[in-house]
LUMPA-866225 format. One record per residue (C-alpha): residue number from 0; residue in one letter; x, y, z. Coordinates in Angstrom, 3 decimals, decimal comma. Layout:
// residues N
   num   residuo         c1         c2         c3
   NUM         A          X          Y          Z
...
***
This chain:
// residues 276
   num   residuo         c1         c2         c3
     0         M     -4,619     14,728    -19,982
     1         T     -2,991     14,652    -16,572
     2         H     -1,658     11,125    -15,681
     3         Y     -2,138     10,213    -12,075
     4         D     -0,622      7,400    -10,093
     5         L     -1,842      7,372     -6,562
     6         H     -0,393      4,243     -5,109
     7         C      3,337      3,274     -4,977
     8         H      6,065      2,258     -2,596
     9         S      9,663      3,123     -1,920
    10         T     12,544      1,701      0,119
    11         A     10,855      3,658      3,111
    12         S      8,611      0,444      3,273
    13         D      8,856     -2,503      0,961
    14         G      9,665     -0,909     -2,472
    15         A     12,907     -1,461     -4,338
    16         L     13,587      2,133     -5,297
    17         S     14,556      5,038     -3,169
    18         P     12,075      8,064     -3,057
    19         E     14,372     10,030     -5,268
    20         T     14,725      7,185     -7,901
    21         L     11,020      6,408     -7,681
    22         V     10,428     10,097     -8,701
    23         E     12,818      9,800    -11,584
    24         R     11,133      6,628    -12,775
    25         A      7,784      8,099    -12,532
    26         I      8,627     11,015    -14,759
    27         Q     10,271      8,556    -17,200
    28         Q      7,005      6,627    -17,227
    29         G      4,935      9,830    -18,138
    30         V      3,248     10,170    -14,626
    31         D      2,280     13,900    -13,862
    32         V      1,005     13,383    -10,305
    33         L      2,383     10,748     -8,078
    34         A      1,341      9,736     -4,550
    35         L      3,961      8,013     -2,405
    36         T      1,973      5,721     -0,237
    37         D      4,356      3,715      1,753
    38         H      3,207      1,086      4,368
    39         D      2,400      2,525      7,845
    40         G      4,815      5,384      7,548
    41         T      5,739      8,586      5,797
    42         E      9,531      8,467      6,158
    43         G     10,088      8,943      2,240
    44         I      7,759     11,800      1,709
    45         I     10,293     14,727      2,429
    46         A     12,903     13,205      0,115
    47         A     10,353     12,526     -2,593
    48         T      8,998     16,033     -2,452
    49         Q     12,382     17,459     -2,701
    50         A     13,312     15,298     -5,560
    51         A     10,117     16,343     -7,443
    52         A     10,906     20,058     -6,964
    53         D     11,646     21,905    -10,145
    54         T     10,441     18,853    -12,182
    55         P      7,059     18,367    -14,121
    56         L      5,988     15,930    -11,448
    57         T      3,611     16,791     -8,552
    58         L      4,161     14,746     -5,398
    59         V      1,218     14,025     -3,295
    60         P      2,061     12,976      0,267
    61         G      0,334      9,703      1,130
    62         V      0,457      6,533      3,343
    63         E     -0,986      2,900      3,156
    64         I     -2,483      1,929      6,539
    65         S     -2,669     -1,853      7,536
    66         V     -6,262     -2,456      9,039
    67         S     -7,613     -5,587     10,571
    68         W    -11,461     -6,000      9,689
    69         Y    -13,089     -9,209     10,745
    70         S     -9,852    -11,106     10,860
    71         Q     -9,122     -9,787      7,350
    72         T     -6,120     -7,435      6,488
    73         I     -7,389     -4,471      4,587
    74         H     -5,220     -1,574      3,267
    75         I     -6,467      1,949      3,498
    76         I     -4,707      4,790      1,635
    77         G     -4,451      8,221      2,771
    78         L     -4,028     10,874      0,006
    79         N     -2,972     14,554      0,477
    80         I     -2,252     14,061      4,240
    81         D     -0,354     16,371      6,504
    82         I      2,581     14,291      7,556
    83         N      3,254     16,377     10,613
    84         N     -0,140     15,588     12,090
    85         V      0,513     14,214     15,646
    86         A     -2,449     11,779     15,862
    87         L     -1,538     10,153     12,475
    88         Q      2,080      9,826     13,291
    89         S      1,360      8,382     16,815
    90         G     -0,840      5,695     15,002
    91         L      1,729      4,843     12,453
    92         A      4,498      4,688     15,055
    93         A      2,346      2,023     16,979
    94         L      1,871     -0,031     13,757
    95         R      5,601     -0,048     12,972
    96         H      6,281     -1,180     16,587
    97         Y      3,846     -3,963     15,837
    98         R      5,622     -4,771     12,645
    99         Q      8,896     -5,162     14,435
   100         Q      7,445     -7,632     16,945
   101         R      5,773     -9,486     14,037
   102         A      9,176     -9,651     12,262
   103         E     10,809    -11,139     15,393
   104         E      8,031    -13,827     15,502
   105         I      8,386    -14,589     11,627
   106         A     12,171    -15,190     12,260
   107         R     11,519    -17,420     15,331
   108         R      9,078    -19,500     13,239
   109         L     11,456    -19,725     10,269
   110         A     14,288    -20,675     12,668
   111         K     12,002    -23,581     13,964
   112         A     11,711    -24,696     10,406
   113         G     15,494    -24,805     10,014
   114         I     16,093    -21,308      8,513
   115         E     18,452    -19,455     10,655
   116         G     19,343    -15,723     10,667
   117         A     16,191    -14,607      8,994
   118         L     15,762    -11,527     11,183
   119         E     19,323    -10,235     10,580
   120         G     19,026    -11,188      6,895
   121         A     15,715     -9,453      6,263
   122         S     16,867     -6,312      8,138
   123         Q     19,627     -5,865      5,531
   124         Y     16,915     -4,855      2,944
   125         A     14,795     -2,917      5,340
   126         S     14,568      0,768      6,176
   127         K     15,348      1,925      9,779
   128         T     11,563      2,282     10,586
   129         M      9,842     -0,562      8,646
   130         L     10,632     -4,440      8,465
   131         G      8,038     -6,361      6,568
   132         R      7,368     -9,623      4,850
   133         M      8,861     -8,432      1,571
   134         H     12,185     -8,091      3,277
   135         F     12,017    -11,612      4,461
   136         A     11,177    -12,721      0,967
   137         Q     14,267    -11,010     -0,374
   138         F     16,375    -12,783      2,396
   139         L     14,795    -16,250      1,356
   140         M     15,466    -15,679     -2,340
   141         E     19,010    -14,652     -1,661
   142         K     19,594    -17,807      0,263
   143         G     18,000    -19,908     -2,311
   144         Y     14,921    -20,981     -0,616
   145         A     12,675    -19,658     -3,365
   146         S     12,963    -18,610     -7,028
   147         D     10,915    -15,458     -6,983
   148         T      8,642    -13,548     -4,736
   149         K      5,426    -15,397     -5,542
   150         D      7,289    -18,568     -4,889
   151         V      8,662    -17,479     -1,438
   152         F      5,251    -16,262     -0,314
   153         K      3,457    -19,383     -1,298
   154         R      6,052    -21,557      0,375
   155         F      6,863    -19,566      3,460
   156         L      4,757    -16,602      4,340
   157         V      1,005    -17,324      3,749
   158         R     -1,433    -19,175      6,074
   159         G     -0,247    -22,691      6,935
   160         K      3,397    -22,097      6,048
   161         P      6,338    -21,962      8,358
   162         G      6,824    -18,165      8,416
   163         Y      3,202    -17,052      8,568
   164         V      2,210    -14,777     11,372
   165         P     -1,392    -13,366     11,154
   166         G     -1,490     -9,638     11,198
   167         Q     -3,077     -7,789     14,092
   168         W     -3,372     -4,256     12,718
   169         T     -5,342     -1,177     13,755
   170         D     -9,124     -1,061     13,343
   171         L    -10,855      0,546     10,389
   172         T    -12,438      3,549     12,155
   173         S     -9,145      4,484     13,614
   174         A     -7,300      4,374     10,292
   175         V     -9,924      6,496      8,516
   176         E     -9,858      8,911     11,420
   177         W     -6,192      9,365     11,468
   178         I     -6,266     10,164      7,700
   179         V     -9,338     12,511      7,708
   180         G     -7,789     14,303     10,962
   181         A     -4,634     14,826      8,848
   182         G     -6,693     16,563      6,252
   183         G     -6,489     13,670      3,658
   184         Q     -8,923     11,414      1,694
   185         A     -9,240      7,871      2,819
   186         V     -9,378      5,387     -0,001
   187         I     -9,912      1,498      0,127
   188         A     -6,856      0,019     -1,650
   189         H     -7,227     -2,675     -4,377
   190         P    -10,639     -4,012     -3,106
   191         L    -10,715     -7,033     -5,303
   192         R     -7,329     -8,376     -3,946
   193         Y     -9,003     -9,275     -0,641
   194         K    -11,094    -11,964     -2,389
   195         L    -14,102    -11,053     -0,404
   196         S    -17,722    -12,054     -1,320
   197         A    -19,963     -9,544     -2,852
   198         T    -21,799     -9,345      0,470
   199         K    -18,787     -8,925      2,671
   200         L    -17,275     -6,268      0,249
   201         R    -20,400     -4,216      0,434
   202         R    -20,238     -4,694      4,295
   203         L    -16,680     -3,371      4,204
   204         I    -17,777     -0,269      2,181
   205         D    -20,681      0,416      4,543
   206         D    -18,323      0,251      7,564
   207         F    -15,832      2,378      5,716
   208         K    -18,416      5,042      4,722
   209         M    -19,639      5,091      8,202
   210         A    -16,201      5,720      9,570
   211         G    -15,806      8,738      7,172
   212         G    -14,198      7,167      4,386
   213         Q    -14,259      8,830      0,967
   214         G    -12,849      6,879     -1,818
   215         I    -12,141      3,467     -3,482
   216         E     -9,402      2,205     -5,815
   217         V    -11,172      1,579     -9,027
   218         S     -8,043      0,845    -11,232
   219         S     -5,005     -0,721     -9,724
   220         G     -2,386     -2,461    -11,581
   221         P     -3,327     -5,399    -13,762
   222         Q     -7,023     -5,680    -13,889
   223         H     -9,581     -6,771    -16,459
   224         P    -11,824     -4,126    -17,756
   225         E    -14,880     -5,982    -16,283
   226         Q    -13,270     -5,773    -12,831
   227         I    -12,932     -2,083    -13,093
   228         H    -16,470     -1,664    -14,369
   229         N    -17,687     -3,617    -11,382
   230         I    -15,742     -1,451     -8,821
   231         A    -16,658      1,720    -10,670
   232         S    -20,327      0,668    -10,210
   233         L    -19,875      0,249     -6,421
   234         A    -18,097      3,629     -6,430
   235         K    -21,350      5,169     -7,978
   236         R    -23,615      3,192     -5,891
   237         Y    -21,950      4,291     -2,505
   238         D    -21,047      7,825     -3,609
   239         L    -17,310      7,144     -3,392
   240         L    -14,530      9,049     -5,152
   241         A    -12,497      6,894     -7,633
   242         S     -8,769      6,649     -7,245
   243         C     -6,200      4,715     -9,305
   244         G     -2,663      3,569     -8,939
   245         S     -0,059      0,945     -9,850
   246         D      0,808     -0,332     -6,548
   247         F      4,424     -0,246     -7,798
   248         H      7,069     -1,936     -5,720
   249         S      9,916     -2,870     -8,035
   250         P     10,960     -2,504    -11,791
   251         E     11,243     -6,354    -11,625
   252         Q      7,388     -6,603    -11,186
   253         R      6,651     -5,385    -14,621
   254         W      2,876     -6,017    -14,018
   255         T      2,807     -3,116    -11,607
   256         E      4,924     -0,513    -13,456
   257         L      4,316      3,144    -12,584
   258         G      1,519      4,610    -14,543
   259         R      0,501      1,375    -16,017
   260         F     -3,108      0,708    -15,477
   261         L     -6,420      1,049    -17,220
   262         P     -8,036      4,642    -17,078
   263         L    -11,038      5,414    -14,724
   264         P    -14,454      4,972    -16,346
   265         A    -16,227      8,274    -17,435
   266         S    -18,887      7,275    -14,851
   267         C    -16,434      7,944    -11,943
   268         T    -15,793     10,929     -9,871
   269         P    -11,971     11,095     -9,458
   270         V    -10,591     11,642     -6,071
   271         W     -8,666     14,550     -7,389
   272         S    -11,678     16,407     -8,312
   273         V    -11,937     17,692     -4,729
   274         W     -8,394     18,838     -4,392
   275         Q     -7,594     22,414     -4,233
***
């Protein structure tokens, strides 16, 4: 059976491994088909594709786009995208520009709370094109302000804490249009992580479908079988293709290891079933 992992991150966004090392680890973990889905950029795709050449691994070009939907941050994955698509890259460039502005504001707020040098410190961990909250978390841990990633987010980077800056991302329709226009499949990432009510989740799916969205991540990282069953039921109800992925960021986060998640239920139509 082919083992798919269609959601992971490299140092091109907020992952700990380079695209090349990520490919090596995926092969070690028994992954056959890997989608690199870095946040709001495709910088790592070429390196990952080259690293996967002449190996058993198939590399799928992907991206994870940040969306603001009714004041909620939602992530939409694009699979099998053309990374040279002009409209997609223009949209992603605008998001990365906003990320830089947001990072500067996070640093200002941390400085106000007595933590100096956060922008420069976080930048040491970031790629040239993407500076995010995970990089600030790494800086804050290095300086001893928190013991681990969960601790640093809880104390500094969530609503009501010193370094919190609300995201103002692209709209849902635009994100889906960029992906579909680039020849890809748009997928709602980890739908249960947003902690939406059942009614609001159905509204999200309705809006997503209306925009041209095609899939939903049914199995993602550590989930209870009942949760997977519930998302699979929604996928069937709304005629959505099912995707799966670890959302891997770092070997230290063992609960999101590459390839480690429950299989899709038999009732699902996998997103790869429509691939050529």
